[in-house]
N, C-alpha and C positions, 0 to 999 in steps of 0.2 A: 280706574282713573278716567278722566274725561279728555278726549281729543277734540279740541275746539279752537277755531280761529276767532280771536277777539282783537280788534284794532286798538292797541293801547293808547293811541293818540286821540281816540274819540270814545272808547268804551263800547263800540258797536260790536255785537255778536254777528260774525259773518257766516260761519258754517260749522256744523258739528258732525263728527265722524263716529261711527259705531266701532266698537272693539271687535276683534276677530272671535269667532266661537272656538271652543277647544278643538272641534272637528276640523275647522279650517286651519287652525294653527298646526295641527298634526300633519295636514296635507302639505303645508308650506315647508315644514322641516323635512319631510320625506322627499319632496321635490328637490330641495336644495342638496340634500345628501346624494341624490341620484345625479344631479347636475355635476357635482364634484368629480364623479367617476369619469366623466368625459372631459371636463374643464382641466383637470390636473394633467392630462396628456397633451394638451394644446402646447405648441411651441411658444416661446416668448414672443416671436414675431406675430403669431396669430392672436395672442392676448393683447399685444400692443396695438393691433389694428383697432380693436374695439375700444380700448382705453383712450387711444388718441382721438377717436371719433367723438367720444364723450367729452373730451377736453375741447375739441373744436366747437361742438354744440354749445357748451357753456360760454365760450368766447363770443359766438355768433349771437346768442340770445341772452347776453348778459343783462340787458335792461329788464327783460321780462322776468328772469329769475330774481333779480335784485328787487323788483317791486313786490314780489311775494314776501321777501324778508321784511321790507319796510311795513307792509300791510300787517304781518302777523306778530312781529315783535318790536316794531318801532325803530329799527336801525335807520339812521339818516341815509338818504338814498345814495349819496356819494360813497359812504362807507360800505353800503350793501353792494354797490357795483364793484367796488374794489375787492370785496370778499369773494364775489363770483369769479372775478378774473384770477385771483390767487388760487382759488379752488381748481380752476382750469389749468393753471401752471403746475399745480402739484400732480394732477393726473398725467400731464405731458412729461413731467420730470421722471416719474416711475415708468412710463411707457418707454422712455429712452434708456434708462439706467438699470432697470430691474435685472436684466440678464447679467450685466457686469457685477452687480452687487451680490448676486447669488451664484456666481461662477465657482467651480471647484477650486479648492485651495490646496496646493501641493504641499505635502509635509515631507520631512526628511528624517525618518526613523533611523536608528542605528543600524538596522538591517532591513533589507527589502524596500518596498515602496509603499506610500500611503497618501491618501488625500481625504479631504472633507467635502462632502457634497450636500446640497440643500434640496429638500423636496417639500411640497405642501403637505399640510396635515388634515385639512377637511373644512368643515363648516365652522365659521367663526361667528360668535354672537357679540354684537356691538351695541352698547347703550350710550346714547349721545345727548348733549344738552342743547338748549334753545339759543344760546347767545351767539353762536356762529352756525346758523342752520345748514349751510353747505360746506364750509371749511371743515367742520368737525367730521362730516361724512367723507369728504375727499381725502382727508389724511388717513382714513382707514381703508377706503376703497382703492385708492391708487396702489399702495404697496401690496395689500393682501390679495387683491384680484390678480395683480401681475405675478405674485408668487405662486399662483395656481389654486388658492383657496376660494371658497364661496362665502358670501356674507348674508347674515340675517340681522336686521337693524331695528332696534326699538328707539325711535326718536322721541323727543320731548313732546308732551301733550299740547303745548301752546303753538307748535309750528307744524301741524299735520299737512298743510298744503305744500310746504317746503319738502316734507318727507316724501309725499306722493310724487312731487315733481322730480326729485332726485332719482327715485326708483324708475320713473318713466324715461329719464335721460338715458339709462342703460339700455332699455328696450329700443329706444330710438337710435342708439348707437350700434345696434345689431347684436346685442347680447342675448343669450337665452333668458327667458323671463325668470328662471330660477337662480340665476347667477347672483343677483343683488336683490334681496327680498326685504321690503319694508313691513314691519310688524306693528299693527295697532293693537297692542295687548296690555293687559293689566300687570301690576307688580306680582301678583300670584302666578300668573302665566309666565312671567319673565323668570321666576325661580324654577319653574318646570323646564323652561328652555335650557337653563344652565345645567340642570340635572340630566338632561337627555343625553344618552351616550353617543348620539350622532353629532353633537356639538363638541368641538375639539379645543376651543379656546374662547376666552372672554376678554373683551376690551371695554373700558368705561372711561368717559370723561364726565365728571359730576362732583357732587358733594362728598365730604368725608363720610357721612352716614351712609350714603349709597355705596361708596367705595368699600367700607368695612363689611357691609352686608354682601355685596357681590363678590368681593375677593374671598371672603370666608366660604361662600357657597362654591366658588370655583375650586378653592383649596380642598374642600371636602370631597370634591369629585376628581381631585388630582389633575386639574386642567390648568394650563398656563394662562396667565392673565397679565394685563397691563392696566394701570390705574393713573389717571391724571385728575387731581382732586382740588385744584384751586390753590390760591396763595394769598399772602399778605406782603407783597414785595416792597423792599426798602428802596427809596430813591435818595441816595446819599449826595449831599452837596458840600464839597470842601471849600475852604476859604479862597482858593485861587480859581474857582470856576468862572467861566464866562456867564455872567448873570442873565443877560438877555437870551442867549442860546439856551441856558438851563431852564428858564421859566417857560419858554415855548414848549420844551419837551415835557415839563411838568404838567402843563395844561393838557397836552395830547395824551400823556401817559395816564393821567387820572380820568379824563373825560372821553377818551375814545370809546365808542359804543356805549355812551352814557355811563361810563365807569364799570360796565358789566363784562369785564375781561379778567380771566383768572390770573394772567401775568401783568395786570395793570399796576402802575405805581399807586401804592396805598399808604405806606408810611413814609413821610417826608422827613428825613433825618439831616439836619443842616447844622454845620459848625457855627458856633455863636457869632463869630466875626461877620458871617454872611446872613445870619438868620433874620434879622429885622428887615433888611432890604429885600431878601427873597420873599418873605411873607407878604410884604406890602405889594410887590409886583405880581405875585402869584394870586392874591385875593382880587386885585384889580382886573387881572386877565379873566378870572372866573366870573366876575361880576359882569363882564362885558358880553357873556354868552347870552343868546336870546332864544327862549323857548319858541317852538313853532311846529308846523306840520313837517314831519320827517321826510315827506315826499317832495318838499320844496328845497331846491338846491341851496337856497340862502339861509336855511335854518341852521343855527349852530348848537342848539341844545334839543335833543330829542327826548321822548318819554322813556321811562323804564318799560320793561318787557310786558308787565302786567300790573293790575291793581294790587294783587297779592305781593308782588316783588316790592312795590312802593311801600305798602303798609308795613311789611317786615323790616324794611330799612329804616322807616321812621321810628319804629319800636326800638331798634338798635341804638339810634341816636339818642332817643329819650332815655334809654337805660344808661348809656355812656354819661349823659349829663347828670342823671341822678346819682351816679357814682363818682362825681367830681370833675368831669371834663367840662371845658368851656367852649362855647360856640363863638368862633371868630366871625363867621358869616353863614347865612343859610339856616339849615336845620329843619325846614318844613317843606310841605308840598307847595307847588305853584298854583295859584288861584286861576285855574282855567280848565276846560274839559280835558280829560285824559290823565294818564298816570305820570305826571311830571314832578320832579323834585328839584328844589333849589340846590345849586352847587354849594357844598358845605365844607367848612374847615373846623376841625376840633383840635384844641390844645389841652395841655395839662392832663393828658391821659396817663395815669399812673399804673404801675404793674398790677395793682390789686383791682383795677377796673376791668370788667369783662371785655371791654373794647380793646384793651391792650393785646388780647390774644385772638380776637375774632377777625374774621374777614368781612369787610364791608363791600358788598357787591352792588356798587352804584356810585353816584357822584359825591362821595364823602372822603375827604382827605384828613389823615391824622398827622399833626405837625409836632415834631420833636426837636428842639434846639439842643445841641450837645457841645461839650467842651472842645473836642478835637477829633482827629482821625481815629484814634484808638477807641474813643467812646462811641464814635459812629459805627465802627465795625462791631463792637460789643452789643450795641442795641440792635443792629441789623440781624445779628445771630440769635438774639433773644426772642425767638419766634418758634411756634410749633410748625410753621410752614417752611418750605424751602423750594419754591418753584423758580422765581427769577429775582432780578434786582438790577440796580444800575448805580453808577458813580460818576460824578461830574467834577472834572478837574482839567486844568490846562497842561498838567504834567502827565504825559502818557505812561511813563514808568510808574508813577504813583498810582494811576488808575489801574494798571495791571496788578500792582501789589495788593490794592484793596480788593479787587475782583477775586484774586486767588484766595483771600482770607474770609470771604463771605460764603456761608454754608448754604448754597442753593444749587439747583440744576443748571441755571443759566445766569450769567452776568453780562451786562452791557455797559460800555464805556462811552460817555457823552452822547448817548442815545438810548432808545428802547426799541430797536428795530429787529423784531423776531420774525418778520414776514419774508422768509426765504425757504423754499422747499428743501434746500440742501442742508439746513441747520436742524439738528436734532432738538426736539422739544420735549421737556419733562422735568420732573423735580425729585426731591427727596423729602424725608420726614413726612408730615401729614399731607404734603403735596403729591404723594403717591410714588409709584415706581414704573420703570420702563421708559422708553423713549419713542416718540413718533416723529416722522419726517427724517430726512437724510438717509444715509445708508443703514443707520440703526433701526429705522422705522420699518424696514422690511424683514428684519431678522426675528421679530417677536414670535411669529407663528409659522415657523418652518422647522422641519426636522434636519438637524445638522448631523449627518451620518459619517462616521469614520469607515473608510474602506482601505484595508491593508492587504498587500500581496507579499508573501514571504515564502521563498523556496527553501525549505528546511526539512529535515527528518522530523517526523512526529515524535513527541516525547515517549520515552520507553514506559 
């Protein structure tokens, strides 16, 4: 694969990086495994010193880190800066709470004493995507380094400068160079890393195809894994929703990061009494967005991450239309330099249309009017994905009822606010398995060992 920085707002090729040779890869795995033997014995306080420094550096240099995101994948600068700050908060959260999360748990057996204790398992291999170049890294680095593991990370090919910058962050924070290792490697080399006996766990955020491949390989090697594989989240609007409030969240939920978010609102399921008014206001709000330089604070619509991403999305829209969907607005690229796409709304997406099952990773909204609450829940659950979702209603008890009945890993009532280090993140069905963040996020790659003391005669 190619590791190359290309500015998606202009198409300019900025820098190309060489992949590691097999010899260099072997050396990095060996060094990481050696580092684990010392890092595992550090106290939580010693680990926290380094992780806290990394957090502080991210906060202090947020603008410089953010500009790399904007340069490499086109995220609007305000969103990029917020991502850096959230990443710093995640690191600080685990520096503060890891020891409490992994503290021994006292058990109460019928005889004697017992407890569960947690210990690190070794070098963890993480494969991460481009859409959140630091956040994806922080949510594995914070918990797993604090747990006492070491990390080897294969980042996406289009954000190599972000990957290099995040590796340097740890060295600047005082970590040994082998603690967090960035790997510029091919897919074939990636398979060999999973197979290597010195690698003890595998974490992926990415596509279904990548998840199936990596999870299968981890399974063949009997290694624990976590998979976060995207979604096609339902945005349910009931007839008693506050329309103005709901439309603001609809625009944010679909258009944040130019729609390139796994837990973005993608299927807008609106009860018929509200459908016409919602669609009118939603379309007007999307039409008001203005494409521009993502490094300009006033820009409200940035580019997609790459020309390939844009062309793939345009093909999806064309396929949806050829199978009966109707374009309410948008549907094409924007006539300007860079990989910009018009905000798009599709209706009349029937179950036999491939678009009904697919994930649209960009500014494309699917609109579904439904009869009532029951129909909304049924349609929300008629999906191969199960990452997140949301429901909008002024009746909180009703919101809780709907949230409980939608089959996802996460549901939000009257918002789509997932940005909290304390909230576990993950899904079910084709959205993967396992959880990141919160107290669950540090449990994925530790050995939970039972220790029991029993004073008794040995069996005869």
